[in-house]
N, C-alpha and C positions, 0 to 999 in steps of 0.2 A: 380309517381302517377299510380294507377292501372287502367286497362281498363275501369272497371265499373265507377269509379269516373271520369275518363277523359270524358267518354260519358255523364254522368249525368250532369257534370259541363259545358258541351258545348265545351270542348277543341277539336280542330281539330287535331287529332293525325296524320294526313297525311301531314301537312304543312312542316314539317322538311325534307320531302323526295324530295321536288320539287324545281327545279331551275327555275328562271324566276320570273317576277313580277306577282302580283295578276291579273292585267289586261290581261297579256299574257296567264295566266292559264285559265281565264274566257273565253277569245276568243278561246283558244284551245278546251275547253270543248264544246263550241257551235258547233264546227266542228265534233268532234269525238263522244261525248256523245249523242247529239240530232239529229244525221243524220237520224235515223230510224223514230222516232216519228215526226221529222220535215217534212218528206215527206208523212205522212199519209193523209194530206188534198187532195192529188191527188185522193184518192179513198174512204176514210172512209165515208164522208157524202153521197157520191153517192150510195155506197152499203147499208148504213143504211136506206137512204130514199127509195131506191128501195124495200127493205124488208118491210118497213112500209107501202108502198103504193101498194104492190103486183105488183112490176115491173113497177111502174109509172102509173098504171091504175087509182088509186084512190087518186090522190094528193089533199090534203086539207091543208089550213093554220094551222089547229090543228096538223096534222101529222108533218108538217115542224117544227113548234115550239117545238113539243115533241121531235123530233130527235135531234135538235140542243141543247135543254136543257139537254138531256141525255149525249150528247158528252161533253158539257162543265162541267157537274158535274162529269163525269168519269175522266176528266183531273184534276179536283180539288181534288176528294177523293183519287183516286188510285195513280196518279202521285205526286201531290203536298203534300198531307197529309201523305200518306203511305211511299212513297219512298224519296221525297225531304226532308221532315221534320222529319221523323222517322228513316227509315232504314239506311239512310246515316250516322246516329250516331252509328250504330252497326258495327264498323270496327275491323279488326284483324290487329293491328299494321299498320293501314292506308290502308289496302286492303279490297275490298268488293266482293260481288258475292255469288251465291248459294253455291259453294264449301267452301267459306270462312265461311259462316254461319254454314255449316256442320261441319267444323273443330272446330269452337268455341263451338257448341252444343255437339259434340262428346267428346271434352276434358272435358266439364263440367259434362257429364253423366258417363264418364269412360266406364267400361265394359258393362253397360246397354245401350250403345249407338248404338247397331246394327241397330235398326229401323231408326236412324238418318242417318246412312250411306246409307241405302236403299233410303231414301228420297233424299239425295244428288245425288245418281245415277239417280233417276227419273228426277230430275231437270236438271242435266247435259245432260241427253239423250234428253230431250225436247228442250234444247238449240240448239243441233245439227240439229234437225228438223227445228227449226226457222231459223238457219243459211242457210239452203238450200232454204227456201221459200222466205226470205227477198230479196235477189238479183233478183230473178225471178219476184216477184210481183211489186217491186219498179221500176225496169228498164222498165218493160212492161207498167206500168201505165204512166210513163213519155213519152215513145215513142208513145203511143197511141194518144197523142195530135196532131200528124201529121194528123190524120183523119180530124181534123177541117180545116186544110189548103187545103186539096183536098181529096175527098172520095176515089180516086184511090190509095191513099197511104196505104190502108189497107193491101195490099199484102206485103208491105215492113216492117211492124211492127215486125213480128217474126224474119225475117233475120237480121234486124238491131239490135234488142235486143240481138240476139245470138252473133253478132260481138262485141258488147259492153261488154257483159259478158265474152266472151273468152279473150278479151284484158285485162279485169280487173284481171282475174286470172293469166294470163301470166306474169304480172308485179309484182306479189307478191314476187317472189324470189329476186327481187332487193331491197326490203325493202320499208318502207313508210315514211322515215324521210323527204325526200324532198317534196313529195306530201303532207304529213301530215301538213307541214308548211302552205300550202294553204287552208287546210280544214276550219279553223276558219273563215278567211275573206270571203271565198266563201259562207259558210253557214250563216254568218252574213248578207251578201247581200240577200241571199235567204229568210231568215226570215223577213228582212225588206220589201222585195218586196211582199211576200205573205200577210204580215200585211197591207201594203198600198193598194193593190188592193182589199183586203177584206174590208178595211175601206171605200174606195170609193163606193163600192156597198152597204155597210151598210147604208150610207147616203141616198141612193135612197129609202130605205124602213126601216127607223129607228125603226119602231114598233117591229122589230125582237129582240130588246134589252130585250123584255119581256121574252125571252128564258132563261135569267139568273135566273129567278125565278124557283126554283126546283118544283113548283106546276105543271108546264107543263110536266115535265118528269114523275112525279108520275101519273098525270091524264092520260097520254098516255098509261102507262103500265097497269093501272087499267081498262081502257075502251077498250083496244084492244086485251085482252086475249092472245091467242096463237101467234098472229102476233106481239104483243108487246114483247113477250119473244124471238121470232126469231130475232126481230130487235136488241135486246141487243147483240146478237152474232156479228152483223155487227158493232154496235156502238163501240165494243171493239177494232176494227181496229184503232180507234183514239188514243189508248194508247199503242199500240204495240211499243216496244222500250223503254217503261218506266222502264223496269227491267234493261236496260243498264245503267241507272243512277248509280245503285248500283255496277254493275260489273266493271264500269270504275272509281270507287272511287279512286283507288290507282294511277291513272295516273294524276289526277288534284287536288284532295283534295275536301273536303266537301263544303267549303265556295264558291270557284269559280263555282262549279256546281250549287249550290243553287242560286247564284247571276245571272248566265246566264239564269236559268229557270224563275225566278221571274221578271227580268228586261227586257228580250227580247223574249224568246221562248214562254212562256205562253201568253203574250199579243198578239204576232203575230198570234199564233194559234187561239186565241179567236176571234180576228177581222176577220180572214180568214173564220172561220166557220160561224160567224154571217153574213159575206158578202155573202157566198154561200147560206145561208138560205134566206137572203133578195132578192137575185137574183131569186131564185126559186119562192118566193112569188110574184114577179113581172111577172115572165114568167115560167109557169110550165114545158114547153118544155126544159128549161135549165137543167132539172134533168138528161138529157142524159150524160152530162159531166160538172157538175157545176164549177169545178175548172178552167178549161180552158175557160169557158164562162165568167169568171170574167173580161177578157180583150176583146176588140173588135175582131170580127172574121175576122181579117186581117193578112196576113203573116207577116206584119211589127211588129205586137204585139205577135202573136202566136208562130212564129218560135223562137225568142229569149227566150220566156218563156219555150218552149220545150227543148231548148239547156240547159238552166239553170237548169230545172227540171231533165234532164238526168244527168248532172254533180252532182246535189244534191243526186240523187238516187244512183249514183256510189259511192259517199262518204259514204252514209248510208250502202251500201253493203260492202265497204272496212272496215268499223268499225266492222261489224259483222263477217267478215272473219278473221280479226286479233284477234278478241275476241275468235274465235274458236281455233286459234293456242294457245292462252294463256290458255284457258280452258283445252286443250289437255295436255299441259305441267303440269298443276296442277294435272290432272287425273293420269298421269304417276307417278308423285311424290307421290301421295296418294295411289298408288297401285291399281287403278281402271282399267287400261288398260296396254297392253304390252309397252315396251320401243319403242320409235320411234326416228328417227334421227332428231335432232333439229338444225337448222342453225341460227346463229345470224347475222342479217342484219345491225347491228349498233355497232360500237366500243364503243359508249358512253351510249346507252340505252339498258339495259339488257332485257327490255320488248319487244323489237322489234325482233321478231323471225319469222322463216318460217319453216313449216313442209310440205315437198313435198307430203307425202302420204295423209294428210288431205286435202291439196289444190286440189289434183287430184280427190279425192272422192267427194268433194264439187262441183267442176266444172262439173263432170259427172252428179251429182244429179240435179244441177240447169239447165243444158242444157236439161235434160230429162223432167223436170217440164215445161219448156217453150214450148217444142215440144208437150207435152201431153195436157196441158191446153190452150195454145195459147192466152189467154187474162187475164188481171188482175182481171176481175170480177169473172171468174171461179176459179182462183187461190186464191182469197180472202176467199173463203169458207174453205180452208185448213189452213189459216193463224193464226186464233185466238187461236186454241186449244193448240198449243205448248206454247204460251206466258201465257195463263191463267193457265195452269198446273204449269209452273215455278213460277208464282205469288202465287199460293196456297202453293207450297212447301216453298217458301220464308216466307210466313206468319206463317206456322207451325214452321219452324226452328227459326224464330224471337221470337216466344213465349218462346221457350226453352232458347234462349239467354237472353231475358229480365228477365226471371224467375231465371235461374241458374247462369248466368254470371253477369248481372247487380244486382242480388240479390233482385229483387222486390218480393213482395208477389204474390202467384199464381193468386189470384183474381184480383190484380192490373194489372198484365201482361195480363190476359184474357180480362179485361175491355178495354185495348188498342188494342189488336190484334183481338179479336173475331169479332168485327164489320167489319174490313177489310177482314177477312177470309170469313165471310158470303157473302160479296159483290163479292169476288173472286170466291166463289163456285157458286153463281148465274150466273156470266159470264161464268164459266166453263160449267154449265148445258146448257146455251143458245148456246154455241159453239158446244156442243155434238149433238144438233139437226141437225147440218150440217154434221153428221158423214158420210152419204152416198153421200154427195155432194163434198167431198174432204177432210174433217177433218180426215178421216181414214189414210191419208198419213203420217202426222207427228206422229200419234199414232203408225203406223207400223214401222216407222223409229226408234222411241223411244223404242219400244218393242225389236227390233233387238239389239239396243245398250245396253239396260238393260240386255238382255240375255248374251251379250258379257262380260259386266263388272262383272256380278255376277259369270259367269263361270270362268273368269280370277282370281277373288278373291278366289273363292273356290279351283280352281286347284292349285294356288300358295300356299295356306295354306296346302293342302294335300301333295304337293311335299316337303314342308318344314318339315312336320311331318314325312314323309318317310325318308328323309335325316337325320333327327335328331336321328333316331334309330341306325344309323351306326356311329354317330359322337362320338368323344372321347373328354373329357374335355381338354381344352388347357393346363392347368397347369400340367396335368398328362404327356403330351407329352414333355413339357418344362423341367420338372424334369428329365425325362429319357434322353433327349438330352444333358443336361448339365453335365451328368455323362460321356460324351464322347463316347457314344455307336454308334454314326454315324459320318462318315467323314464330315468335313466342308470344303467348297471351298471358295476362295476369292469372295468378292462382297456382294451386298445387295439384299435380296429377299423381295418383298412386296406382301403379300397375301391379296386379297380383300375378305371380308366376311360380311355377314349380322348379324352374332352372334359372337361377340368377345370372348365369354366364352367357345366356342368349337373350336377345331382345324379345320381350313378350309379343305374342301374335297381335294382341290388341293395339300395341303401340305401333307396330309396323303398318297395320291397316289404317290407323288414325293418321299417320303421316302420309300414307298413300292417297287417302281420300280427302282429308281436310287441309293438307299442306301446312299444318301448324301444330305447335306443342306448347304446353304450359311452361311458365318461367321456371318453376321448381318441379322436379320429377323424382319420384322415389320408386324403386323397384323392390317390392315387398315379397318375401318368401316366407311362408309358414311351414315349418317342418314338424314332423312327429318323431320324437326320440324313442330309443329303446327303453327308456325309463317310463314307468307308469305316470309319475307326476314330477314336474320340474319345480324345484323349490323356488319360492318367491313369486309364483304365478306365471312364470315364463322366463326364458333366457334370451337376451337381446344382443345382437351384434350389429353395429352401424359402420358403414364404410363410405366415405365421400370419394367418389371416383372422378368428379369434376366440379366446377363451380356451381353447376345447377343440377347435377345428378347424384343421387345417394342410393346405395344398396343397403337394404335392411333385412335381417333374418331374425325371425322370432320362433323359438322352439317351445312346443308344448308336449307333455307326456301323452302316451297312447290312451290313457284313461281320462284325459281332459278334452273338453270341447274347444276347438280352435275359435278364437274370437278376435276379429280385427280391431274393434274399439279398445279392447283390453291390450292388444299388441301395440297399438299406437300410444296408449297411456304409458306403457313400458318404455317405448321409444322416446317419449317426451321426457321421462325421468332420466333417460340416458343422454339427454342433451339435444335431441332433434326437435325443433319448434315448427309448428304449423297452425293454421287457422282452419278449423273444421268447416266453417261456413264458406270458405273459398277453396275447398278441397273436393276433387272428384275422384271416384274409384273406378278404374277401368278393368273389366273382366273379359276374358276371351271365352266365347261360347262356340263350341264345335258342333256343327251339323253333320251327322254321319250319313254316308250314302254307300251303297254297295258298289264296289269296283268291278271291272271286267275280269280281273284276275284276283279273286278274293284270297285273303291271307288266312281265312278261317273256314271251317266247314260251314255250309249254308245255314244249317239250323243254329249253329253256334253264333254266327254273325247276326242272325235275326234276334237271338236271345240277347246278345250284347247290346244291340241297338234299342231293344225294348227297355232294358235296364238303364241305359244311358238317358233315354227320354224321360224315364220316371224317377231319375235321381233327383234329390232335393236341389233346389236352386242354389247356386254358389253363394249368392248374396245373403240368403237366409241362413245357409249352413255356417257362414263365417260371421253372421250377425252384423253385416254392413248396413248402415242406414240406407233404406231403400231410395230416398230422395237424392242421394249423392252418387248413385250407381249408373255407370254407362257400360252397356254390354255390346261388344262387337263380335259378330259371328264370322265363322270361316267354315268351309266345307272340307271334309276329310273323307277320302275313299278308303274303305277297308274290304 
């Protein structure tokens, strides 16, 4: 069944990938998927209410009802309708996320898909900004509950936050398999608790139930002018993490994620926000920290809640950190960033990976954010812009997928997506009002990453074009060699190349300098497909082009790590025999130099050369045995 038909008929194309029962997957999704959005009650209502009441100076029942109504309807429209019910159906062989939408849309548009790639780059870049802010604002907001225990604890908030964050990043290299097993139960306890304490306070002032009526949200926006628009930017904090629903689709499947949201997460969040609103209606002074004021101001109640909140925010941070690792691997496979060393932390789950460079950069960024902003309130101003931009990108890409992949009429696709896009753009505009209060930060991070990705793509294309000018068609070389014009030595030579129709540069230089070639030669091409995972561990095609030359192509999905030993094992199964001990792997190494007539701007050329020099070694990236590798260099002027 085609993807479009599978989606339209409601078939969950992710189910076949997952082991474990439906209940286990649902519980797991509660821990991983909803960590970020599940900790939003710590600060979302507080920041939105402060914006609506000018810092708590003009608190009125109308303002409280309006803010709660805006939060509830943001959860319903953006998270429930857009992501849970619509976008979860737009999967690429069971995988989701911005780059997955990009791959689907680009494949559908073909050569006209360049703007789609740019959108994917923007969305991915904004995700990295979000990944830096989430751990900082989440852990800070949790630890700030200590202030209610004793005012003197203020001085310990930042140091304790830094200790937790550093510890969180230090354990990343050990993998998340064992810790991940605890995520679901802990977050289930968290959602149950926040729902219960919210419900208890809701009973103290049940009139807050009126906030479910969208009239109060609309009235607040229409009667408060500029303040209402500013408040929207803070209201959006309640749905940050909603985009993670789609990004984590491949880990759990559509139905478990939907079930977790509708049966536990959404009801718990709804009661908690209603409870916070009821609390403030009873006592306007509770607006200082309405979440922690939901329980009695006693260490017996506050300290356990702070501990559980800290654990929950650490889980939320863990989810976004591992998501960044996965996104980076996808970006490498799609040619958006240079190669990086990827370590697998599980023998059974290919998705559990660790990237030391990304981990170090994230840690440095998060620590810097905590030291500069020092409080969750200040950092909250920078939070929404990254997520709103990602959501706008998702909406645009979703329109292309619904139109060109699902084969809907353009007007029908627009009728579905345009209302969501308009709402996303309104939230984006509201968050842009906080540009000078901190929203500049994720924009600056994203602009840096966009520059990096565009430079890498352009530089790589130019290098390929320069190299192509000196290449010789493979069959021309093969016909010449088969005539016996070059000495042949025992053993097998495997040449890696990205274009199997032309003789690899390493082979040309080997012939030029050594005047000899192995008796058996294989031209190996490893390709990344538009599919996230290729069934069976990889797709192999073998073509014998002469008595001693063989062309082999192995395809991996863009969420898989290319692996030459694995590729050769697949080739052996397909009938190609070789002896690893008498096999040498030849790689072409390009040394870049500036030409007299540069093809790129000077700064861009320098940046590309720095990126190329620091890219992970090809033999490590492809997991080739180091004692069997021969690298032959060539100079390329750009």
